SELOLO-365040 format. One record per residue (C-alpha): chain; x, y, z; residue in one letter; residue number from 1. Coordinates in nm, 3 decimals. Layout:
+------+---------+---------+---------+-------+-------+
! seba !      px !      py !      pz ! guvex ! lotor !
+------+---------+---------+---------+-------+-------+
!    A !       X !       Y !       Z !     A !   NUM !
...
+------+---------+---------+---------+-------+-------+
//
This chain:
+------+---------+---------+---------+-------+-------+
! seba !      px !      py !      pz ! guvex ! lotor !
+------+---------+---------+---------+-------+-------+
!    A !   0.000 !   0.000 !   0.000 !     M !     1 !
!    A !   0.138 !   0.337 !  -0.096 !     K !     2 !
!    A !   0.234 !   0.559 !   0.199 !     T !     3 !
!    A !   0.078 !   0.902 !   0.188 !     H !     4 !
!    A !   0.266 !   1.199 !   0.326 !     L !     5 !
!    A !   0.093 !   1.471 !   0.522 !     L !     6 !
!    A !   0.227 !   1.816 !   0.599 !     L !     7 !
!    A !   0.179 !   1.879 !   0.972 !     A !     8 !
!    A !   0.348 !   2.149 !   1.179 !     A !     9 !
!    A !   0.601 !   2.194 !   0.900 !     G !    10 !
!    A !   0.709 !   1.829 !   0.907 !     L !    11 !
!    A !   0.639 !   1.544 !   0.666 !     L !    12 !
!    A !   0.484 !   1.260 !   0.863 !     I !    13 !
!    A !   0.389 !   0.926 !   0.707 !     S !    14 !
!    A !   0.035 !   0.799 !   0.742 !     A !    15 !
!    A !   0.167 !   0.477 !   0.894 !     S !    16 !
!    A !   0.353 !   0.675 !   1.164 !     A !    17 !
!    A !   0.038 !   0.869 !   1.246 !     I !    18 !
!    A !  -0.159 !   0.546 !   1.276 !     A !    19 !
!    A !   0.107 !   0.399 !   1.505 !     A !    20 !
!    A !   0.069 !   0.699 !   1.736 !     D !    21 !
!    A !  -0.310 !   0.674 !   1.761 !     A !    22 !
!    A !  -0.425 !   0.743 !   2.116 !     G !    23 !
!    A !  -0.108 !   0.930 !   2.213 !     F !    24 !
!    A !  -0.108 !   1.284 !   2.355 !     K !    25 !
!    A !   0.172 !   1.531 !   2.284 !     Q !    26 !
!    A !   0.333 !   1.668 !   2.602 !     L !    27 !
!    A !   0.530 !   1.948 !   2.434 !     F !    28 !
!    A !   0.374 !   2.219 !   2.219 !     N !    29 !
!    A !   0.688 !   2.259 !   2.009 !     G !    30 !
!    A !   0.719 !   2.632 !   2.081 !     K !    31 !
!    A !   0.788 !   2.699 !   2.448 !     D !    32 !
!    A !   0.807 !   2.532 !   2.791 !     L !    33 !
!    A !   0.439 !   2.572 !   2.879 !     T !    34 !
!    A !   0.352 !   2.273 !   3.100 !     G !    35 !
!    A !   0.714 !   2.224 !   3.208 !     W !    36 !
!    A !   0.914 !   2.371 !   3.496 !     N !    37 !
!    A !   1.293 !   2.385 !   3.525 !     G !    38 !
!    A !   1.592 !   2.616 !   3.559 !     N !    39 !
!    A !   1.544 !   2.877 !   3.282 !     P !    40 !
!    A !   1.922 !   2.925 !   3.265 !     K !    41 !
!    A !   1.960 !   2.565 !   3.151 !     L !    42 !
!    A !   1.642 !   2.474 !   2.960 !     W !    43 !
!    A !   1.494 !   2.623 !   2.643 !     S !    44 !
!    A !   1.255 !   2.535 !   2.361 !     A !    45 !
!    A !   1.271 !   2.619 !   1.991 !     K !    46 !
!    A !   1.160 !   2.475 !   1.658 !     D !    47 !
!    A !   0.997 !   2.164 !   1.804 !     G !    48 !
!    A !   1.289 !   2.077 !   2.034 !     V !    49 !
!    A !   1.342 !   2.101 !   2.411 !     I !    50 !
!    A !   1.707 !   2.161 !   2.490 !     Q !    51 !
!    A !   1.898 !   2.131 !   2.815 !     G !    52 !
!    A !   2.252 !   2.262 !   2.816 !     Q !    53 !
!    A !   2.533 !   2.314 !   3.063 !     T !    54 !
!    A !   2.861 !   2.490 !   2.985 !     T !    55 !
!    A !   3.185 !   2.559 !   3.168 !     K !    56 !
!    A !   3.051 !   2.907 !   3.243 !     E !    57 !
!    A !   2.697 !   2.789 !   3.326 !     N !    58 !
!    A !   2.716 !   2.449 !   3.502 !     P !    59 !
!    A !   2.469 !   2.274 !   3.730 !     T !    60 !
!    A !   2.595 !   2.189 !   4.078 !     Q !    61 !
!    A !   2.376 !   1.878 !   4.101 !     G !    62 !
!    A !   2.146 !   1.678 !   3.877 !     N !    63 !
!    A !   1.858 !   1.903 !   3.777 !     T !    64 !
!    A !   1.535 !   1.836 !   3.590 !     F !    65 !
!    A !   1.270 !   1.987 !   3.367 !     L !    66 !
!    A !   0.948 !   1.870 !   3.533 !     I !    67 !
!    A !   0.620 !   1.809 !   3.352 !     Y !    68 !
!    A !   0.352 !   1.997 !   3.546 !     T !    69 !
!    A !   0.025 !   1.889 !   3.381 !     N !    70 !
!    A !  -0.044 !   1.582 !   3.591 !     G !    71 !
!    A !   0.116 !   1.260 !   3.713 !     E !    72 !
!    A !   0.153 !   0.930 !   3.529 !     V !    73 !
!    A !   0.074 !   0.576 !   3.642 !     A !    74 !
!    A !   0.027 !   0.310 !   3.370 !     D !    75 !
!    A !   0.138 !   0.441 !   3.032 !     F !    76 !
!    A !   0.342 !   0.410 !   2.717 !     E !    77 !
!    A !   0.579 !   0.703 !   2.659 !     L !    78 !
!    A !   0.754 !   0.770 !   2.329 !     R !    79 !
!    A !   1.011 !   1.039 !   2.254 !     F !    80 !
!    A !   1.317 !   1.118 !   2.044 !     S !    81 !
!    A !   1.646 !   1.224 !   2.201 !     Y !    82 !
!    A !   1.990 !   1.345 !   2.095 !     K !    83 !
!    A !   2.281 !   1.394 !   2.334 !     I !    84 !
!    A !   2.631 !   1.540 !   2.310 !     E !    85 !
!    A !   2.845 !   1.473 !   2.617 !     G !    86 !
!    A !   2.730 !   1.360 !   2.958 !     G !    87 !
!    A !   2.431 !   1.161 !   3.080 !     N !    88 !
!    A !   2.058 !   1.221 !   3.080 !     S !    89 !
!    A !   1.728 !   1.038 !   3.100 !     G !    90 !
!    A !   1.356 !   1.061 !   3.155 !     V !    91 !
!    A !   1.212 !   1.025 !   3.503 !     Q !    92 !
!    A !   0.873 !   0.858 !   3.543 !     Y !    93 !
!    A !   0.644 !   0.779 !   3.836 !     R !    94 !
!    A !   0.884 !   1.007 !   4.021 !     S !    95 !
!    A !   0.868 !   1.245 !   4.315 !     K !    96 !
!    A !   0.977 !   1.609 !   4.331 !     V !    97 !
!    A !   1.205 !   1.611 !   4.634 !     V !    98 !
!    A !   1.339 !   1.968 !   4.608 !     N !    99 !
!    A !   1.119 !   2.199 !   4.398 !     P !   100 !
!    A !   1.343 !   2.503 !   4.449 !     E !   101 !
!    A !   1.633 !   2.326 !   4.278 !     K !   102 !
!    A !   1.417 !   2.110 !   4.048 !     W !   103 !
!    A !   1.541 !   1.784 !   4.203 !     V !   104 !
!    A !   1.348 !   1.465 !   4.128 !     V !   105 !
!    A !   1.385 !   1.105 !   4.248 !     G !   106 !
!    A !   1.243 !   0.780 !   4.111 !     G !   107 !
!    A !   1.246 !   0.554 !   3.805 !     Y !   108 !
!    A !   1.459 !   0.675 !   3.513 !     Q !   109 !
!    A !   1.494 !   0.562 !   3.156 !     G !   110 !
!    A !   1.866 !   0.638 !   3.126 !     D !   111 !
!    A !   2.069 !   0.736 !   2.821 !     F !   112 !
!    A !   2.412 !   0.893 !   2.763 !     E !   113 !
!    A !   2.676 !   0.998 !   2.514 !     A !   114 !
!    A !   2.887 !   0.701 !   2.629 !     G !   115 !
!    A !   2.842 !   0.332 !   2.557 !     K !   116 !
!    A !   2.721 !   0.160 !   2.875 !     R !   117 !
!    A !   2.414 !   0.313 !   3.036 !     Y !   118 !
!    A !   2.170 !   0.396 !   2.757 !     S !   119 !
!    A !   1.850 !   0.198 !   2.814 !     G !   120 !
!    A !   1.909 !   0.090 !   3.174 !     I !   121 !
!    A !   1.654 !   0.139 !   3.450 !     L !   122 !
!    A !   1.798 !   0.364 !   3.717 !     Y !   123 !
!    A !   1.635 !   0.461 !   4.047 !     D !   124 !
!    A !   1.743 !   0.825 !   4.080 !     E !   125 !
!    A !   1.806 !   0.912 !   4.443 !     A !   126 !
!    A !   1.732 !   1.284 !   4.446 !     G !   127 !
!    A !   1.773 !   1.356 !   4.817 !     V !   128 !
!    A !   1.536 !   1.078 !   4.924 !     A !   129 !
!    A !   1.750 !   0.772 !   4.850 !     G !   130 !
!    A !   1.718 !   0.527 !   4.561 !     G !   131 !
!    A !   1.824 !   0.182 !   4.449 !     R !   132 !
!    A !   2.068 !   0.297 !   4.181 !     G !   133 !
!    A !   2.088 !   0.068 !   3.878 !     I !   134 !
!    A !   1.781 !  -0.156 !   3.892 !     M !   135 !
!    A !   1.852 !  -0.332 !   3.562 !     A !   136 !
!    A !   2.165 !  -0.327 !   3.348 !     E !   137 !
!    A !   2.120 !  -0.311 !   2.973 !     R !   138 !
!    A !   2.009 !  -0.647 !   2.836 !     G !   139 !
!    A !   1.871 !  -0.775 !   3.167 !     E !   140 !
!    A !   1.528 !  -0.908 !   3.260 !     S !   141 !
!    A !   1.505 !  -0.854 !   3.634 !     V !   142 !
!    A !   1.274 !  -0.931 !   3.924 !     V !   143 !
!    A !   1.299 !  -0.723 !   4.239 !     W !   144 !
!    A !   1.151 !  -0.945 !   4.510 !     G !   145 !
!    A !   0.933 !  -0.866 !   4.807 !     E !   146 !
!    A !   1.257 !  -0.865 !   5.009 !     D !   147 !
!    A !   1.376 !  -0.579 !   4.783 !     C !   148 !
!    A !   1.660 !  -0.788 !   4.642 !     K !   149 !
!    A !   1.743 !  -0.805 !   4.272 !     K !   150 !
!    A !   1.738 !  -1.126 !   4.070 !     Q !   151 !
!    A !   1.837 !  -1.142 !   3.703 !     V !   152 !
!    A !   1.608 !  -1.403 !   3.548 !     V !   153 !
!    A !   1.704 !  -1.389 !   3.178 !     E !   154 !
!    A !   1.847 !  -1.178 !   2.899 !     S !   155 !
!    A !   1.654 !  -0.956 !   2.658 !     V !   156 !
!    A !   1.959 !  -0.904 !   2.436 !     G !   157 !
!    A !   2.331 !  -0.843 !   2.432 !     K !   158 !
!    A !   2.440 !  -0.502 !   2.556 !     S !   159 !
!    A !   2.687 !  -0.456 !   2.269 !     D !   160 !
!    A !   2.417 !  -0.538 !   2.011 !     D !   161 !
!    A !   2.185 !  -0.279 !   2.166 !     I !   162 !
!    A !   2.461 !  -0.017 !   2.173 !     Q !   163 !
!    A !   2.536 !  -0.081 !   1.807 !     A !   164 !
!    A !   2.184 !   0.038 !   1.720 !     K !   165 !
!    A !   2.222 !   0.369 !   1.909 !     I !   166 !
!    A !   2.324 !   0.669 !   1.698 !     K !   167 !
!    A !   2.594 !   0.893 !   1.843 !     A !   168 !
!    A !   2.508 !   1.265 !   1.845 !     E !   169 !
!    A !   2.197 !   1.191 !   1.638 !     D !   170 !
!    A !   1.827 !   1.129 !   1.702 !     W !   171 !
!    A !   1.721 !   0.804 !   1.868 !     N !   172 !
!    A !   1.374 !   0.672 !   1.947 !     E !   173 !
!    A !   1.301 !   0.574 !   2.309 !     Y !   174 !
!    A !   0.995 !   0.389 !   2.442 !     V !   175 !
!    A !   0.903 !   0.336 !   2.808 !     I !   176 !
!    A !   0.609 !   0.117 !   2.909 !     I !   177 !
!    A !   0.491 !   0.098 !   3.269 !     A !   178 !
!    A !   0.195 !  -0.121 !   3.364 !     R !   179 !
!    A !   0.146 !  -0.216 !   3.728 !     G !   180 !
!    A !   0.477 !  -0.354 !   3.851 !     N !   181 !
!    A !   0.602 !  -0.428 !   3.499 !     Q !   182 !
!    A !   0.849 !  -0.182 !   3.344 !     L !   183 !
!    A !   1.009 !  -0.198 !   2.998 !     M !   184 !
!    A !   1.252 !   0.025 !   2.803 !     H !   185 !
!    A !   1.329 !   0.017 !   2.431 !     Q !   186 !
!    A !   1.566 !   0.216 !   2.207 !     I !   187 !
!    A !   1.540 !   0.216 !   1.828 !     N !   188 !
!    A !   1.322 !  -0.094 !   1.836 !     G !   189 !
!    A !   1.556 !  -0.292 !   2.063 !     M !   190 !
!    A !   1.428 !  -0.390 !   2.408 !     K !   191 !
!    A !   1.692 !  -0.280 !   2.657 !     T !   192 !
!    A !   1.549 !  -0.394 !   2.995 !     V !   193 !
!    A !   1.239 !  -0.540 !   3.149 !     E !   194 !
!    A !   1.173 !  -0.528 !   3.523 !     V !   195 !
!    A !   0.917 !  -0.672 !   3.760 !     T !   196 !
!    A !   0.922 !  -0.462 !   4.077 !     D !   197 !
!    A !   0.771 !  -0.649 !   4.373 !     N !   198 !
!    A !   0.952 !  -0.437 !   4.634 !     C !   199 !
!    A !   0.654 !  -0.276 !   4.809 !     E !   200 !
!    A !   0.876 !  -0.061 !   5.029 !     A !   201 !
!    A !   1.032 !   0.121 !   4.731 !     K !   202 !
!    A !   0.806 !   0.051 !   4.433 !     R !   203 !
!    A !   0.658 !   0.358 !   4.264 !     L !   204 !
!    A !   0.301 !   0.338 !   4.134 !     K !   205 !
!    A !   0.242 !   0.697 !   4.028 !     K !   206 !
!    A !   0.435 !   1.022 !   3.993 !     G !   207 !
!    A !   0.575 !   1.293 !   3.769 !     V !   208 !
!    A !   0.763 !   1.288 !   3.442 !     L !   209 !
!    A !   1.086 !   1.488 !   3.416 !     A !   210 !
!    A !   1.384 !   1.533 !   3.184 !     L !   211 !
!    A !   1.736 !   1.521 !   3.329 !     Q !   212 !
!    A !   2.047 !   1.737 !   3.299 !     L !   213 !
!    A !   2.333 !   1.563 !   3.475 !     H !   214 !
!    A !   2.598 !   1.737 !   3.685 !     A !   215 !
!    A !   2.952 !   1.715 !   3.553 !     G !   216 !
!    A !   3.124 !   1.819 !   3.230 !     P !   217 !
!    A !   2.940 !   2.042 !   2.979 !     P !   218 !
!    A !   2.666 !   1.867 !   2.788 !     M !   219 !
!    A !   2.372 !   1.926 !   2.555 !     T !   220 !
!    A !   2.060 !   1.709 !   2.543 !     V !   221 !
!    A !   1.760 !   1.753 !   2.316 !     Q !   222 !
!    A !   1.411 !   1.603 !   2.319 !     F !   223 !
!    A !   1.131 !   1.614 !   2.065 !     K !   224 !
!    A !   0.799 !   1.449 !   1.983 !     N !   225 !
!    A !   0.731 !   1.359 !   2.347 !     I !   226 !
!    A !   0.398 !   1.176 !   2.358 !     R !   227 !
!    A !   0.214 !   0.949 !   2.597 !     I !   228 !
!    A !  -0.078 !   0.708 !   2.600 !     K !   229 !
!    A !  -0.252 !   0.605 !   2.919 !     E !   230 !
!    A !  -0.285 !   0.229 !   2.962 !     L !   231 !
!    A !  -0.599 !   0.090 !   3.123 !     K !   232 !
+------+---------+---------+---------+-------+-------+
//
């Protein structure tokens, strides 16, 4: 079947891509940071892209976040595109704002970086409230038990094979699915982790979304086409 192209918001979008995104809601208006809250010295929006940037002259002293303010998320599928130059970033979900004055968030994170190890992992960002750190390395299928201990039960793929599909300093497609205690990340069509979180003491059922700028050397991270679908 021939693919028809539609002109929407200045971009050519295939009919098949539109159909695949049926039921999704855009979280970014493409023009400004309405609906988001973060350090205005570090975050900006232009031409359909959200950008976070630190420089030698304008660093961040700790991890800081651009927080989505139009409601919390529980069970959902999130899709977005990212590009990163230097450093580490990620998307927080089902998370808690632990220091609103400094835009500090803690909770589940779909991690990605300019390096070659962490993109796709599930990280429990501490904020100032404490977290579990790396909950699943790339390529792992993990169960966190009721005793809050981690057990790797199988592989979802080789870490090097996943990394080979990630484009350096270019746009990549990230998917996060959270349903009950089941969490899954995917980059460019490759599943990177899947986690069953049975740890009642630390499991997160609902919370905010947020985009991360990591402390450390200068970095630039960009996000676009951020969209979400609630799962029932």
